N, C-alpha and C positions, 0 to 999 in steps of 0.2 A: 698858292697864288698870294703874292704880297699885297700890301695895302694899295699901292698905286695901280697894280694890275686889276684889283677888284673894283677900284673906283672907275677905271676906264671901262671895265665890263658893264657896270651898272649904267653909266652914261650912254654907252652904245646901245644897250638893251632898251633904254627909254626912247632913244631916237627911233629905233625900229618899231616900237609899239605905237608911237605917234603916227607913223607914216603908213603902216601896213595893216592888213587884216590879221585876225587871230592866228590863222594857219601860217601865214607868212611870218608872223611874229615868232611863233615857236620854231620855225625852220631857221630864221635868222639868229635866234637866241642860241640854238644848237651849233650853228656855224661859228658864231663868235666864241662860244665856250671851247669848241674844238681848236680854234685858232690860238686862243690863249694858252691852252694846255700844251699844244704842240710847240708854241713859242717858248714856253718854259723849258721843255725838253731840249729844244734846239739850243737854248742859251746855257745848257749844262746845269739846269736846276731841277732835274728829275729826282725828287726826294724819295719817291716810292722805292727806288732801287737801293736805297741806303738803309742801314740798320740803326736802331737807337744806339746811343753811345754805350760801348762795352769793351771787353777785352778781345784780343786776337787780331788777326789780319782782316782786311776788307774795307768796305766803305761805310762811314758812320756819319750821323748828323748830331750836332749839338746846338743848344739854344732853342728858343730865344731867352731862356732863363739861364743865368750864369752865377757861379759862386767861386770864391777863392778856395781851392782845394786845401784842406788843413795841412797836408804834407808840404805845401809851399809856403807855410807860415812859420814863424819862429815859435817852436814848441819847447824851447828851453833846453834842448839837447846840447851836448858838447860841441863847441865851435872849432873849426879849423883855423888856418891862417890865410890871410889875403895879402897879396903883394901888388904893387903897381910900379911900373917903370916905363921909360920911353925909348923908342928906337928911331933914330934919324933916317929919313928916307934917303938922304944923300949917301948913306953908308950901305944901302942895299944894292946888290948886284942884279936883282930881278925887278924891283919896283923903286927906282931911284927918284921918281917924280919928274923925269925929263923925257918921257916917251913922246915921240914925234906926232902921235895921234891926239895928244891932249889939246883941248881948247884953251887958248891963252887967257880967255875971260873967266875960266873956272879955276878957282884957287886950289892949290895943292898944299897939303899940310907939310910943314918942315919936319915934324915929328909925329909919330903915332903912339898912343898909349897902349900898353899891354897890361891886362889884369889877370892875375893868377890866383886861384883858390885851391888850397890843398886841404881836403877834409880831415877832420879829427881821426877818422877811421883809417887813414892811410898810415902804413908803417914804413918808416924810412928804410930804404934799401931794397924794397920790393919793386918790381916792375909795375908801374901804375898805368892803367888805362887812361885815356884822355878824351876830353870833349873840347873841340875847337869851336869858338863862338864868334860869328862875324858881327860887325858894327858895334864893337865893344864900347861900354860895358854891357849893352843890350839888356837881357833879362837875367843878369848874373845873380841878382839878389834872390830870384826865385830858384835858380839852380842851386845856389848855396844852401838855401833852406831845404831843398829836396835831398841834397847830400847829407846834411846834418840829421835829417829825420829817417831817411830810407836806407842809409848804409848800415844802420843798427836795427832795422826792422826784424821782428821775429817771424814775420810771415814770408816764407821763401818766394811766394808769388808776387810779393810787393817789396822787393829788396833791390837796392842798387849796389854795384861794385864801387869801391872807393876810387872813383876816377878823379883826375885833376882837371879842373876847368880853366881853359886859357882863352880869354876873351880879347879879341884883337880889334883895335880901332881901324877904320878904313882910312884910305889916303886922302880923302877930302872930296867935297861936292857930290854931285849926283848926275846920272843920265849920260847920254853919249858925249864923249869928249872929256869926261871927268876922270880923275884918278880912281875914284870909287868904281865907276863904270868899267874902267880898264881892268881893275882887279876882280870884279864880281861878275860882269856880264860877258867877258871874253870866253869863247869856246876853246879853252886850252888847259894845259896842266900847269900854267905859270903860278897860280895861287897855291896849288898843292905843293909845288916845289919851294915856294917862298916860306910856307909854314914849316915844311919839313927841314929845309936847309938853314933857314935864318931865324925864325921865331923859336922853334924848339931849342936850337943852340943857345939863343939869348936867355931863355928861361933857365936852362940847366947851368949856365955860367954866371947867372946874376949873383952878386955877392950876398945880398940879404937872403935870398932863397937858399944859397949854398950854406950859409951860416945856420939856418933853421933846419935844413935837411941836407946834410953833407953827402948823403948817399942817394939822393933823389935820382930816380930812373924812370924814363917813359918807355912803355912797351913798344917793340918793333912789330908786334903782331897787328896787321891791319884790321882784324876783327876787334881789336882793343882800342880802335881810334874812331871816334865819332865826330861829326861836323854838324853844326846847327846855324841856321840863319833865317832871316825874314826878308821878304821882297827880293831885291837883287842878291842879298846875302843868302837867300834860299836857293836861288839859281846857282850861286857859287858853291854851296854845299853839294848840290847834285853834280856839278862839273868836277869838283875835287875827287869825288868817288868815281865818276864816269871815266875820266881821263887817267886817274891813278888809283885803281882799285888795289894795287899792291901797297898803297899807303893808307887809304881811308875807305872803310866799308859800311859804316853806319851813318845814315844821312837823315837829317831832320830839316824840313823846309816848311815854313809858314808863309802863306801868301806869296808863293814862289813866282819870281819874274821869269816865267818860261815863255817870254815874248821876244820880239825882235828889238832888243835893247843894245846889242853889240855895236860898237863904234863902226861907222860906215867905212872908215879907211883902216880898220884893223887888219893886220896880216892874215888873220883867220877868216876874213870875210869871203874870199873866193871859195873856200872849202865849205863854210857854213854861212851862206848869204843871209839867212833869216835868224841868225843867232840861236838863242835857246828855244825858239819856236820849232827848230829842227828836231828837237827831242821827240815831239808828239805829232807834228804835222809836217807837210812837205817831205823832208827826208825820212821822217818817222824813225829816228835813230833807235828809240827804245824797242820798237817792234822788229826792225830789220837787222839789228846787230845781234851778235851772239850774246846770250844772257851772261851778265857779269855777276861776280860774287858780291852782291850789295843787299843791304836791308834798308828800306826807304820809307820814311814818313812824309806825307804831303798834306797840305791844308789849303783851303781857300774860303774866303768869306762870301756870303751871298751878295753883298754890295762892295765887292773888292774893286780894284781899279778898273775903270773903263768896261764895266760888266755889260754894258749895252752896245759896245762897239761891234761893228761887222767884222767878219773873219778877215776880210782883205786888209784891215788895218794891222793885223798881226800883233794886236795889243790888248786883247780881251783876256784879263787875268782869270776869270771864271772858266771861260772856254779852254784856256791853256791848261789849267790844273785838272779840269774834268778829263780832258784827253790824256793828260799824263797818267792819271790814275787808271784809266781804262787800258792804256798801253802796258802799264806795269802788271795789271791783272792778266791781260792776255798772254804775257810772256812768262807768267808764273813766278814773278818776284815775290819775296817776302815784303809786303807793303801794307801800309795802313793809311787810309785817306779820310780826312775829317772835313766835312762841309759845315760851316757855322752860320746859323741863321741870325738875323737882326745884328749884323756885325760888319765891320769894314776892314780895310787893309791893315794888317799887322795889329789887330785890335788887342789891347792889353787884357781885356776881360776874357778873351779866348785863351791866351797864355795862362792866366790864373786858373781857368777851369780845367785845362787839358794837359798842362806841361808835365805834371807828375806822372800821369798815366803814359804820356808819350815817352818819357825817359825810361820808365819801367819796361814798356813794350820794346823799346830800342835795345835795351841791354839784357833782355830776359834770357837769352841763350848764351850769354858770354861766359866762357870758361878761361880763367887765367892760364 
């Protein structure tokens, strides 16, 4: 029970005590307690079913105390090389910034930044695994430190492959009718194709990157390709794997926007009328579809966006992520779900506390 719920509990109990006999007071107190407990379960905050934070698959709880994982700090290990360049939206065949569903009042970027980090442990000429990151640069500094520290770890259970991190800026703005919303919240394979066909090609052909790594190669193995995002970027990570498991199979979502955020006039709307809400509710795509070859990390904060909203809004982030985790469990997916206490949407302290463990879990069974 959180602080607000406890306060309401006490106030209600005092009102009952003032108005009723001792017997009625006890009965009313029990009723209020049961209602609060059931309310927490209905809102997706049944913490008893989750484990204390640890390794492996399943449901976990972190917080309210947080710390920066030492593996996400600069420990003085050899550094890789970071590159930054821009891609013009007008040059894209998939996201040129002129989609008819866009709201004219929501600005579209002319260019998007691309950030690339090649760890020191990478050997030029080898096929590198890759981590695609949405909303670049996002948490690239934490990922960079994790690579510097954990690619050279002597502990095989705490080691990362030398993956290349490619952090991609979104096309601009947010919500329905925005370029970012089009890219991230649409239930389609467009974003997966954009990354595969346009971003990867731009990275491999960039002059500075080619000069430093003339034989740079990205693996074609979908098990060697991970995607990470927060909020709508998290929904985008799931959709990239869901619609194109032949391209991406390791998915990391923090505060995932598994709600009805898809543009109302998107071409995909007739097939998926409630957008990403269809993954866990309504159509229940995760449960009713054949199991896909995916490994999935999900997270939600206890005070995530619209956590008190009713179901019929299709916009309760906590409810959506709880249901997503339950659907993944029921279908037998390799999944890991983290519920963070005393935290909010895309909370930096949650990343600092969990991201090293998340990356290790995500890549633990990877074999080049």
